[in-house]
N, C-alpha and C positions, 0 to 999 in steps of 0.2 A: 581704288579711288572712286568716289561717287561723282557722277557728272552733274553739275548744277544745272537747274532749269534755265533761268535767264530769258530775257526777251531778245528776239533776233534783232540785231542792229543792221546787218547787211551782208554783202558778199565782197570779199577781196578779189577784185577783177584782174589786176595786173600791177607790176612794178611801175613806179613813177620816179624818174631820176636815178641818181647813182648812190645816194646816201641811205637807201633802204626804205624810202617812202613807198606807200602803196595807194592805189586808186580803189576807192570803196563805192559800190553801188548800194545806196542806203535804203532801208525800209522807210515807209512813211513815218514822219515825225522823229526819226532817229537822230538826225543832224542837230536837233535842238538839245540833245542830252549828252553829246560827246564833248568832253572837256579834257584839257591837259591835266596830267597827274592823276587820272582816274583809270582803273583797269577796264579793258575789254577782253573777252575770252575768245580766242581763236580755236576753232574746232579742227584739231590736227589728229587724223587717224582715229576719230571717235572720242578723243579726249579733249576737253575744253581747257586750254592752257591760258592763264592770265598774262597779258602784256600791258604795261602802262603806256598811255598815250603821252608822247613828248610834245607833239605839235599836231594841230588839226586846222585844215583850211577847207571851208565849205565852198565848193565850186557852184553848186546849185542845190535845189531842194532834195535831189536824189543822188547827189554825188559829192564825195569829199576826198581830199588827199590827207593821209595820216602817216605820221612818223611814229613808230613804236620804239620803246626802249629795247635794246638788245637786238634789234634788226637794223644792222648798220651797213649793209651792202646790197648791191643789186641781186646777188645770188641768194641772200637771205630773204629778200622780198619775193623772189621767184618761188622759193620753197613754200610760202604761205599763200601764193596766188591760187584762187579757186576755193579757198577755205571760207566757211561761214563764220560770221562774227556775231558775238552775243554780249549783252550787257551783263553786269554783275547781277546775279539772281536776287540779291537783297535790295536792288534799286528799282523803283517804279519808273516806267517811261513817262515823261512829262510832255505835254503839249505846250507850244508857245502860246502867248496870249492872243495871237492874231485869229480873228474869226474865220478867215479864209481857210484855215487848217481843218475846220469841221467839214468843209465840202469834200475833203478826201475820204470821208467815211461813207459816202453814197455807195450803196451796194453791199455794205457790211451787214451781217446778221446782228440783231439786237436782242438781248435777253436781260431780264431783271433778276436780281438775287432772290427775291420773294415770289414774283409772278411767273418766272420761267421764261420761255421763248416769247418774244414780242412780235417779231417779224423782221423785215428787211428795211434798212434805211433807204428811202427813195428820193429824198430831197433835203436840201438845207436852205432855210430862209434866213438870210443875214440881216435881220432888223437890228438897228443900232441899240435899241433899248432892251430887246428880248430876242436874241437869235434862237432859232428853233430847228431841231431835226425832225423830219417827217418819217415816221415808221409805218410801213404798209404791211398789213396782215389780212390777206384776202381783200374784202371790200372795205375793211375798217382802216381808218387812219388814226394814228396816235401822234400827238405833238408833244415833244419832249424838249424842255429848255436845253440849249447847247451850252452847258456849263460843266467844268471839270469836276465840280463837287458831286455831280450825279454819276460820274464814271468811275467804276472800281477797277476795271482791267480792260486793256486793249490788246487783242491778239492779231497782229498784222498778218502773220502767216496764215491763219485760219479766217481772216477778214471777219472778225467778230468783236463785239463790244459787250461787256457786262456792266449793266447799270445798277445803281442803288437808288431807286426812285422813291419819293415820298409816298406814304400810304395813301391810296385812293387815286393817284395820278393815272394809273393804268385802267381804271374803271370809268373814266370820264367819257 
């Protein structure tokens, strides 16, 4: 069986309750994309096994309680504790519309599909009309509009973002 890639959603930290619920430590932005009746892949002994989400309760930006289909007991929840959790590989991770989420990308490396490596995101300027990410490369600063239309892929594990920037933006 081929192991699907998928974006990392988080880590199953421990059981929660007696019905098989588990406590999840979420990756940045993962909580926005976990919904009931959608599969998440649990990495069990190197194999990513799909489990459908029955219930999800977001506790905070980085923590959730999830009840999976077919995990119905405390013992079942214990068996998957410590396992990594992944999204369906065919699904892109989506950011919520809140501008404060872009501040989580400070420190991420930024690259463009055409221009290659751009540098490191050093700041986020949350202007209401035009929020901007500041990308630092040596002594050069590049201002990139903080809009999802310019982001092709976010890799939370590697702390990197791949942009699709309009032609000429990187040479300004």
